[in-house]
N, C-alpha and C positions, 0 to 999 in steps of 0.2 A: 504494500500500500504506500509506504514511504517513497519507494522508487517511482511510482506513478505520480505522486505529488511533486517530487523533485523535477521530473520531466515536464510536468505542466507548468511549474514555476519558471523553468528555463525557457519554455516556449512563450510564456507571457512576457518575460523580459525581452526576448527577441522581438515579439510583436510590438511592444512599447517602443523599442529602439527604432524599428522600421516606421512606426507611426510618427515618431519625432523627426526622422529624416524626411518623411513625406511632407510633414508640416513645414519644415525648413525649406524644402524645394518649392512648396506652394507659395510661401511668403516671398521667396526670391522671384518666382515667376509672376507674382501679383504686383510687382513694381517696387517692392522694398529695395532700395538701392539703385533704381533707375535714375540716372542723372541726365543733365541736358546734353551731354556728349555721348551717351549710350544709345546706340541703335539697337533695337531688339526685334525679334521675329516671334510669331506665334500664330496659333489657330484662332480665328475669330469665333468666339463662343456665343456672342449676342450682338445684334444690331439694335441700338436704342431708337435711332431715327436716321435721317439722311446724312448727318454729319458727326454722329457719335457711334463708335463701335466698342466692343470689349474683347480683349484677349485674356482669357482666364478671368481673373478678378480686376484686371487693369482696364479702366475706362479711358478711352482716347477720343479727344475732340479734334477733328480734322482742322489743321491750321490754315487760316485764310479762306475758309469755305463757309458760306451761310446757306444752309438748307432750311426749307420751311419746317415748322413744327408739325407734328402729326395731325393736329387739329386745323392747320392752315391749308389753303388751296395748294395743291401739289405735294402736301406733306406725306400723305400715305404713299403716293407714287414714288417719292424720293426714298422713303424708308424701305419700301418693297424692292426697289431697284438695287439699293445698297445691300439688302439681305440676299437677293439672288446673286449679286456679284461676289460677296466676300464670306458669307456664312459658311463655316466649316473649312475655310481655306486658310492657308498660311499667308500672312502679310508681314511686311517689314515696315517698322515705324521709326522715324527719326524725330525725337522730341526737340522742341525749340527752347526748353528750359522753363516754360511757363505752365501755369495750371489755370483751368477754368472750372470753378466749383470743385467737384470731385474728380475731374478729368485731367489727364496729361495732354497737353497740346502738342500735336505732332503732324508731320507730313507722312502719309502712309502709302505704301506701294504694294501692288499685287502683280507678281511676275514682272517687276520693273516698271509698271505703269502707275502713274500718280492717280490715286483713287479720287481725290478731289477734282482733278482735271477731268476725269472720266464723267463724274456726276455733273459738273458744270457744263461740259460739252454736250450733254444730253438735255440741257435745259431744265434740270431738276434742282439746281442750286445756283447761288450767285457768288461771284468773286467778292471777297470781303477786303477791299483795298487797304483798310487801316491795318490789317494784320498780314495780308499777302504781299503788300507793297506792289500790287498790280501784277503779280505773277500769273494770274489767270485772266487778265484783262482781254486779251485777244481771243481766248477760248470762249469767254462769255459773249463777246461781240458776235462771233460766228454763230453761237447757239441762239442768241436773241434774234438774229435775222431769220431763223426758221422755226422758232418756238415762241410761246407767249410768256416766258418766265418773267420778264421785266414788268409786264402789266399784271400778271397774276400774283407775283411775289415781289413787292417793292423791297429795295435794299434796306435792311434793318439799320436803325440809327447807330447802333454800336459799330457798324462797319464803316461809317463815313469817316474820312480823314478829318481830324480835328485841326482847325485853323486857329492859331493863336492871334489874338488881337494885339496890335502894338499900341503902346501908350501914346496918345495923341499929344502933339505939342500945343494944342488949343487949351486956353485957360478953362477951368472948370465952369460949367454952366453955359458955355457958348455953343454947345452942340444942339442941333434941332431935332 
């Protein structure tokens, strides 16, 4: 009887060690330690919407891309197109070092193709110039010529490049 208990105890210790290793690997793959210079690859486990995907537990916001929310016009179409493109497939993401809420902001690629450019090119998302620095400008212009993206999904305010006002040389109270 003691022999069986000893074997079971050894087995339980091994299982606990394997579980600890598995947890450590899960934490590493979930983004613990992902820095701005780390490029990472993984299988897309979930598509939240047109511009947010998940690799394991890591939420990734596509950098410089503004896709409609699911409740907005074209939102479901953008989310579904993204799901068909990347769900269950390996993508490579290159973080820019910033975060948006719970998400790492990154440019992501599927088989070397920029996913954001693909979505914008199909008229399902907009170039977000404040963050993309115009990287997708030409792609969006071509898509706008053959789709209704600009009229159905206006550019969100957060995407507009902020222009700083210069302090005027005029005396206070003289502006009209």
